[in-house]
VEXPANU-777962 format. One record per atom (N, C-alpha, C): x, y, z. Coordinates in steps of 0.02 Angstrom, whole numbers, plus 32768, in hexadecimal, padded with zeros to 4 digits. Layout:
! VEXPANU-777962
XYZ
...
! end
This chain:
! VEXPANU-777962
D7DCBCA4D17C
D802BCE3D17A
D7D3BD1CD169
D7E0BD58D185
D7B7BD92D179
D7BDBDAAD131
D78FBDD5D11D
D78FBDEFD0D8
D7CDBE1AD0CC
D7EDBE0FD093
D826BE36D07F
D811BE7ED073
D833BEAED093
D820BEF4D08E
D85CBF1FD07A
D84EBF57D057
D884BF85D044
D866BFCAD038
D88BBFFDD04C
D87AC042D03C
D8B9C063D020
D8B0C099CFFA
D8EAC0BBCFDC
D8DEC106CFDB
D913C12BCFE6
D913C174CFDF
D94FC188CFB6
D949C1BFCF93
D982C1D7CF6C
D9A3C211CF91
D9E4C20CCF9B
DA0BC241CFBB
DA43C254CF8B
DA3DC291CF70
DA6BC2A8CF3C
DA6AC278CF02
DAA2C258CEF1
DAA3C22ACEB8
DAA3C1E1CECD
DA8EC1D4CF0B
DA8DC18FCF24
DA47C17BCF3B
DA38C13BCF31
D9FBC11FCF4E
DA0EC0FACF8E
D9E8C108CFC3
D9F4C0E8D004
D9BBC0B7D012
D9CCC077D013
D99AC042D01E
D99DC02AD066
D962C01ED083
D95DBFFDD0C4
D933BFBED0BA
D951BF85D0C7
D933BF45D0B7
D92BBF1CD0F7
D8F2BEFBD0FE
D8E6BED3D13A
D8C8BE90D129
D8CEBE61D157
D8B2BE1ED151
D8D0BDF6D117
D911BE00D10C
D933BDD9D0D8
D960BDA4D0F7
D974BD74D0CE
D99EBD3DD0E4
D9DCBD39D0B7
DA17BD45D0D4
DA55BD43D0AE
DA55BD78D076
DA6FBD66D03C
DA77BD98D007
DA36BDA8CFE3
DA2CBDE8CFD4
D9F2BDFECFAD
DA0CBE20CF6D
D9DFBE29CF3E
D9EFBE4BCEFF
D9BFBE85CEF5
D9D9BEBECEE0
D9AFBEF8CED0
D9B1BF04CE85
D977BF04CE66
D971BF10CE1E
D952BF55CE13
D95DBF71CDD8
D93EBFB1CDC7
D923BFB0CD80
D8F2BFDCCD73
D8D4BFE2CD31
D8B5C028CD2D
D8ACC040CCF0
D88AC080CCE7
D83FC075CCE0
D829C036CCE4
D7E2C025CCDF
D7C9C00CCD23
D78BC020CD35
D771C00ACD76
D75BBFC1CD77
D75CBFA0CD3D
D74FBF58CD3C
D791BF30CD3B
D7C9BF54CD42
D80DBF38CD44
D820BF15CD03
D800BF28CCCD
D812BF0CCC8B
D85ABF20CC7A
D881BEF1CC62
D8C6BEFECC4F
D8F2BF0FCC8A
D8E4BEF5CCC4
D909BF08CD01
D952BEF0CCFC
D97EBF15CD1F
D9C5BF05CD21
D9DCBF01CD69
DA0DBED7CD76
DA29BED1CDB9
DA4EBF11CDCB
DA3CBF2ECE04
DA5EBF6ACE1C
DA96BF58CE4C
DA88BF2DCE7D
DABABF1CCEAF
DAA3BEDECED6
DAD2BEBACEF3
DAC4BE85CF23
DADCBE9CCF67
DABBBE85CF9C
DAD0BE9CCFDE
DABABE6ED016
DAD5BE7ED052
DAC6BE57D08E
DAAFBE84D0C7
DAB6BEC6D0C0
DAAABEF5D0F7
DA62BF10D0F6
DA4BBF25D131
DA07BF41D136
DA02BF85D113
DA39BFA9D110
DA3BBFE9D0EB
DA73BFE7D0B9
DA64BFFDD07C
DA96BFFDD048
DA8CC03BD01C
DAC4C05BD009
DAC2C096CFDE
DADDC083CF99
DABAC09ACF66
DACDC089CF21
DAC9C0C7CEF6
DAFBC0D2CECD
DAFAC10BCE9F
DAC1C103CE6D
DAA0C13ACE5E
DA67C139CE31
DA7AC11DCDEC
DA54C0EECDD1
DA64C0D2CD8F
DA53C101CD56
DA28C134CD63
DA16C165CD30
D9FDC1A4CD53
DA05C1DDCD32
D9EEC21BCD50
D9B9C23DCD25
D9A4C21DCCEE
D978C240CCC0
D930C225CCC0
D921C1F7CCEE
D8DCC1DFCCF4
D8D3C1BBCD36
D895C1AFCD47
D884C18CCD85
D896C142CD7F
D8AEC126CDB7
D8C3C0E0CDB8
D89AC0BACDEC
D889C07CCDDB
D865C050CE09
D894C016CE1C
D888BFFACE58
D8B4BFC7CE72
D88DBF8ACE88
D8B1BF52CE8E
D895BF13CEA8
D8CDBEEFCECD
D8BEBEDACF09
D8EEBEB3CF30
D8D7BE6ACF2F
D906BE3DCF1F
D8F8BDF6CF1D
D926BDD2CF4E
D909BDA6CF76
D930BD81CFA8
D90EBD3ECFB5
D934BD09CFAE
D91CBCC6CFBD
D8D9BCB6CF9D
D8D3BCC9CF5D
D896BCBBCF38
D85DBCEACF46
D868BD1DCF70
D833BD4DCF80
D843BD90CF60
D80FBDB7CF53
D817BDF8CF33
D7EFBE2DCF58
D80BBE69CF5A
D7E6BEA1CF77
D7B1BEBCCF47
D7B7BEAACF07
D790BECBCED4
D7AFBF0FCEC4
D797BF30CE91
D7B4BF70CE7C
D7A6BFA6CEB0
D7D7BFD1CEBC
D7CEC00ACEE9
D7FEC041CED3
D7F6C07CCEF0
D823C0B3CEDF
D824C0E5CF18
D843C11ECF0C
D843C154CF3E
D7FFC175CF3F
D7EBC18ECF7A
D7ABC1B2CF7E
D7B0C1F4CF58
D7E5C21ACF64
D7EFC259CF41
D80DC24ECEFC
D7F3C272CECB
D80DC26ECE87
D844C2A3CE80
D879C291CE5E
D8B6C2B9CE5B
D8B1C2F3CE2A
D884C323CE39
D87EC360CE12
D881C39BCE42
D8AEC3C9CE37
D8B9C401CE65
D88CC43DCE57
D871C442CE1A
D84BC47ECE08
D800C476CE13
D7EBC43ECE30
D7A5C434CE42
D7A2C41FCE8B
D77AC443CEB3
D776C434CEFA
D74FC3F4CF08
D768C3CECF37
D742C396CF55
D727C364CF21
D752C351CEF2
D73EC321CEBE
D747C2DACEDC
D70FC2B9CEE9
D710C279CF0D
D6EBC242CEE8
D705C205CEF0
D6E5C1C9CED6
D6B7C1AECF0D
D679C19DCEFA
D649C182CF2B
D64BC136CF2F
D67EC118CF12
D685C0CFCF15
D69BC0B8CF5A
D68FC079CF68
D6AAC05ACFA4
D67CC05ACFE0
D646C081CFDF
D617C081D017
D5F5C03CD01C
D5F0C023D059
D5D2BFE1D064
D586BFE8D069
D562BFBED043
D519BFBFD046
D500BF94D07F
D4C0BF9AD08E
D4A3BF75D0C6
D4A3BF2AD0BB
D4A7BF14D07C
D4A9BECDD06E
D4F0BEB3D065
D523BEDDD077
D568BEC6D077
D58FBED1D037
D56FBEECD004
D593BEFBCFC6
D5B4BF40CFCB
D5D9BF53CF97
D5FABF94CF97
D5E8BFBBCF57
D5E2BFFCCF5E
D5D6C027CF24
D614C023CEF8
D609C01ACEB8
D641C012CE89
D669C052CE82
D6ABC04ACE84
D6D8C083CE7A
D6D7C099CE31
D6E3C0DACE27
D6ECC0F4CDE3
D6ADC0FDCDBC
D673C100CDDD
D634C10BCDBA
D615C14ECDCA
D617C162CE0A
D5F6C19FCE20
D627C1CDCE44
D62BC20ACE2C
D658C23BCE4A
D631C27ACE5D
D648C29DCE91
D62AC2DCCEA5
D662C30FCEAE
D651C34FCEA3
D684C383CEA9
D663C3C7CEAD
D68DC3FBCEB0
D675C440CEAE
D678C459CE65
D672C499CE5D
D671C4BACE1B
D6A8C4A1CDED
D696C492CDAE
D6C6C47ACD7D
D6D5C4AFCD48
D6D5C4EECD5C
D6DEC524CD2D
D726C53BCD23
D751C52DCD54
D796C545CD51
D7C6C509CD51
D7C3C4E3CD1C
D7EBC4A5CD17
D829C4B2CCED
D863C4A3CD09
D8A0C4AFCCE3
D8AAC478CCAE
D8DAC482CC81
D8E2C455CC48
D8F6C40FCC5E
D921C40ACC91
D936C3C8CCA9
D8F9C3A1CCC3
D8CFC3C2CCEA
D895C3A0CD07
D860C391CCD3
D859C3BBCCA1
D82BC3ACCC6A
D83FC36CCC47
D87FC365CC37
D898C328CC17
D88DC2EBCC44
D899C2F5CC85
D890C2BECCB6
D847C2A7CCB6
D818C2D6CCB8
D7D1C2C4CCB9
D7BCC2A2CC78
D7D7C2B9CC40
D7C6C299CC00
D7E2C253CBFD
D81DC249CC19
D83AC205CC1B
D813C1D7CC49
D7F0C1F3CC7A
D7C5C1CBCCA6
D788C1B0CC81
D778C1CDCC47
D73FC1B7CC20
D6FCC1CCCC3C
D6FAC206CC5D
D6BAC21ECC78
D687C223CC3F
D64BC209CC4B
D618C208CC17
D5E3C23ECC22
D5DBC255CC61
D5A6C285CC6F
D5BCC2B6CCA6
D5ADC2F6CC9B
D5B1C328CCCF
D56AC33ECCDF
D555C335CD1E
D514C34BCD35
D51DC38ACD5F
D50CC3C3CD42
D517C404CD61
D4D6C41ACD83
D4D6C41ECDC5
D49AC42FCDEC
D494C479CDFA
D4BDC4A2CDDB
D4BAC4EACDE6
D480C50ACDBF
D46DC546CDD4
D439C56BCDB1
D454C588CD70
D427C59FCD45
D43CC5BECD06
D467C5FCCD13
D458C620CD48
D47EC65CCD59
D4C6C649CD6B
D4CFC614CD91
D512C5FECDA4
D539C5E5CD69
D518C5C0CD3D
D539C5A5CD01
D54FC5DECCD4
D524C611CCCD
D535C64ACCA3
D572C66FCCBD
D57AC66FCD00
D5B3C691CD1F
D5F4C66CCD11
D5F1C629CD14
D62DC601CD08
D61AC5BCCCEE
D623C5B2CCAD
D610C573CC8D
D641C53CCC9F
D629C4FECC9D
D653C4C3CCAA
D685C4B8CC71
D6BBC496CC82
D6EBC481CC4F
D6C9C451CC1F
D6DCC453CBE0
D6C2C424CBAE
D6F3C3EBCBA6
D6D9C3ADCBAE
D703C371CBA8
D6EEC349CB6B
D71EC32BCB4A
D711C301CB0F
D6E6C2C5CB23
D6B6C2B5CAF8
D68CC27ACB00
D667C27ACB43
D657C2B5CB5C
D635C2BACB9D
D5F7C2E6CB94
D5BDC2CACBA7
D57EC2EFCBA1
D575C31DCBDC
D563C35BCBCF
D558C38DCC03
D50DC396CC0D
D4F6C390CC4C
D4AFC398CC5C
D4A9C3CBCC95
D481C3FFCC8A
D476C431CCBD
D42DC436CCD0
D41EC42ACD0E
D3DAC433CD29
D3E2C449CD71
D3C7C484CD81
D3D2C4A1CDC3
D3B7C475CDFB
D3E1C46BCE2E
D3CDC444CE68
D3ACC46DCE9E
D3A7C4AFCE93
D385C4DBCEC3
D33FC4E7CEAB
D30EC4D6CED4
D2C9C4E3CEC1
D2BAC52DCEC7
D287C542CEA3
D272C588CEA6
D257C598CEEB
D277C5C7CF0E
D262C5D9CF51
D249C621CF53
D22DC638CF1D
D21CC67FCF1A
D1E8C692CF4F
D1BEC663CF63
D18FC673CF98
D1B0C67ECFDB
D1ECC662CFE3
D210C667D022
D23DC6A4D025
D25DC6B6CFEB
D28EC6ECCFEE
D282C722CFB9
D24DC71BCF92
D23FC74ECF60
D26FC74CCF26
D28AC711CF18
D2BBC70BCEE2
D299C6F5CEA2
D2BCC6FDCE6A
D2A4C6E4CE2A
D2BFC69ECE1F
D2A4C67DCDEB
D2BEC63BCDD9
D309C63ECDC9
D32AC605CDD2
D371C5FECDC2
D39EC62ACDEC
D389C638CE29
D3B6C65CCE56
D3EFC62ECE6A
D425C64BCE82
D45CC623CE9D
D460C62CCEE8
D489C603CF08
D48CC605CF51
D4A5C648CF69
D4D1C668CF44
D4EAC6AACF58
D4B1C6DCCF5B
D484C6DACF2A
D44CC709CF2B
D41EC6FDCF66
D417C6BDCF7A
D3EFC6ACCFB4
D40AC6CECFF2
D44BC6C6CFFD
D46BC6E3D038
D468C72FD038
D473C74ECFFE
D46FC796CFF9
D429C7AFD00A
D3F7C78BCFF3
D3B2C79FD001
D3A4C79AD04C
D3BEC767D06C
D3B2C75FD0B3
D3D7C793D0DB
D411C7A8D0C4
D436C7DDD0E7
D412C820D0E2
D3ECC829D0AD
D3C6C866D0A5
D386C866D0CF
D374C82BD0E8
D336C825D10E
D346C804D151
D34CC82CD185
D362C813D1C6
D333C7DFD1E3
D2F2C7E6D1D3
D2C1C7B6D1EE
D2CFC770D1D2
D2DEC76DD192
D2EFC72CD174
D333C714D18C
D360C742D199
D3A2C730D1B3
D39CC70ED1F7
D36FC726D220
D365C708D262
D347C6C2D25D
D327C6B4D225
D306C674D21D
D32BC649D1EA
D36DC655D1E2
D393C633D1AD
D396C5E8D1B7
D399C5D1D1F6
D39DC588D201
D35FC564D1E8
D324C57ED1FA
D2E7C55DD1E4
D2DFC563D198
D2F6C59CD17C
D2F3C5A5D134
D31CC570D10F
D35AC565D127
D387C535D107
D36EC4EDD110
D354C4DED14C
D338C49BD158
D2FFC48ED129
D2D3C4C0D122
D29AC4B9D0F4
D2B2C4B1D0AC
D2E7C4D7D09B
D302C4D3D057
D31CC48ED047
D33FC46FD076
D359C42BD06B
D320C3F9D063
D2ECC402D08A
D2B4C3D3D086
D290C3D7D043
D287C414D02B
D262C41CCFED
D28EC411CFAF
D2D0C412CFB9
D2FDC40ACF80
D2F2C3C8CF5B
D2DFC394CF7F
D2DAC352CF60
D293C341CF4C
D263C36DCF58
D21DC35ECF4A
D20AC375CF03
D1FAC346CED9
D1E3C355CE95
D215C382CE70
D256C373CE7B
D28BC39BCE5D
D2A2C37ACE1D
D299C39CCDE5
D2AAC380CDA4
D2F4C370CD9F
D31EC397CDC2
D366C38CCDBE
D37AC347CDD5
D35DC330CE0C
D36FC2EFCE27
D350C2B6CE00
D316C2C2CDE0
D2F9C290CDB4
D327C284CD79
D33FC2BBCD5B
D36EC2B6CD22
D3AEC294CD39
D3C6C2A5CD74
D402C288CD90
D3FCC23CCD94
D3C5C223CDB0
D3BCC1DBCDB6
D3AFC1BACD73
D38DC1DCCD46
D384C1BFCD03
D3C7C1B2CCE1
D3F8C1DDCCEE
D43AC1D5CCD0
D464C19FCCF2
D463C19CCD34
D48DC16ACD55
D474C123CD49
D436C11CCD32
D41BC0DACD22
D432C0C2CCDD
D451C0EECCB6
D468C0DCCC73
D4B4C0D1CC74
D4C8C094CC65
D50FC082CC68
D53AC0AECC3B
D51EC0C2CC02
D546C0EBCBD3
D551C132CBEE
D52EC146CC21
D536C188CC3F
D569C187CC78
D587C14ECC85
D5B9C147CCBA
D5FEC13FCC9C
D631C159CCBF
D631C17BCCFF
D610C1C0CCFB
D5F2C1D4CD33
D5CEC213CD37
D5E8C23BCD71
D5F1C27DCD67
D604C2AACD9D
D5CCC2DDCDA5
D5B9C2EBCDE3
D585C31DCDF0
D5A0C352CE20
D587C38FCE17
D5A2C3C6CE3F
D572C401CE40
D57EC42ECE6F
D55DC46FCE6F
D594C4A4CE71
D58FC4D6CE9B
D5C4C509CE9E
D5F9C4F7CED2
D5E3C4EDCF10
D613C4DCCF45
D61BC491CF4D
D5EFC46ACF2E
D5F3C421CF34
D5DCC407CF77
D5B0C42CCF98
D59AC417CFDC
D54FC40DCFE1
D527C440CFD2
D4E0C43DCFDF
D4BAC413CFAB
D4B1C42DCF6F
D48EC407CF3B
D4B3C3C7CF2B
D4F5C3CBCF27
D51EC390CF1A
D518C35ECF53
D517C376CF91
D510C34ACFCA
D4CEC326CFCB
D498C349CFB9
D456C329CFB6
D455C2F3CF80
D471C303CF45
D473C2D2CF0F
D49CC295CF23
D4D5C2A0CF44
D4FFC269CF5A
D4DDC23DCF8D
D4BAC25CCFBC
D495C236CFEF
D45EC20CCFD0
D438C22ACFA2
D402C206CF80
D41EC1CBCF58
D456C1D6CF37
D475C1A0CF0F
D48AC166CF3B
D4AEC174CF71
D4C7C13FCF9D
D48DC11BCFC0
D45AC13FCFD3
D420C11FCFF2
D3FDC0F1CFC0
D3F8C107CF82
D3D9C0DECF4D
D400C09FCF40
D442C0A2CF49
D46DC068CF3E
D470C03ACF7B
D44EC04DCFB1
D44AC021CFEB
D47AC030D023
D49BC06AD021
D4C8C07DD058
D49EC096D092
D4AFC081D0CF
D48AC097D10A
D492C0E1D114
D45DC102D12B
D45FC149D13A
D495C159D16E
D4A3C12BD19B
D4D5C135D1CF
D51CC13AD1B3
D526C120D176
D569C120D159
D575C15AD129
D542C184D11F
D549C1BCD0F1
D571C1F5D111
! end
């Protein structure tokens, strides 16, 4: 029989499961821990798709499907249920080249964490986040500081390398200042594609921010860890790609 598989998405106050390669009745368990410690039975079913009311709304939940002695292992939704932070995603579940999967509930990526409402702050604290890795510049942090979470270490090291030779900027510039500078200089504006390509290439070379990032993800006590920049795309995207590549995920699957 093929490997038991399951995915889940949250729609309003319900979890929607899609399950494949099962035989007769299956059981879905849930836990607030990604190791499924203290798991409880959520529902039994026979259908390929099943909707279940959320067992809790104040923290992230992990699931496990068991059928005929087989288990999916722990999994969860890709998107984290916080409305005041853009694009908050779990990097778990990606398949590595040797057939294993990245563990759910260890590594998260998102956009700016400066405008977090009270409900989402409590939700994040209940998740037990141990580290926030802020890849923004000092200028960006000064403009809008991250939310402070209980028992969570905050680390800030800019993921943008000094490009003053390219745009005449000072250290700790932010992406907005880069674009403004290019708009003031039409010659650089015409060459924006090569500038950005060069910026991405140099971003990962001898960059202290990514060294610190990897030093932290290697320490179990620093997990779960969330990393972000301002928009959660460029610096965050580079960090996410480096992390998944280091864990053995194929470049084609990024």
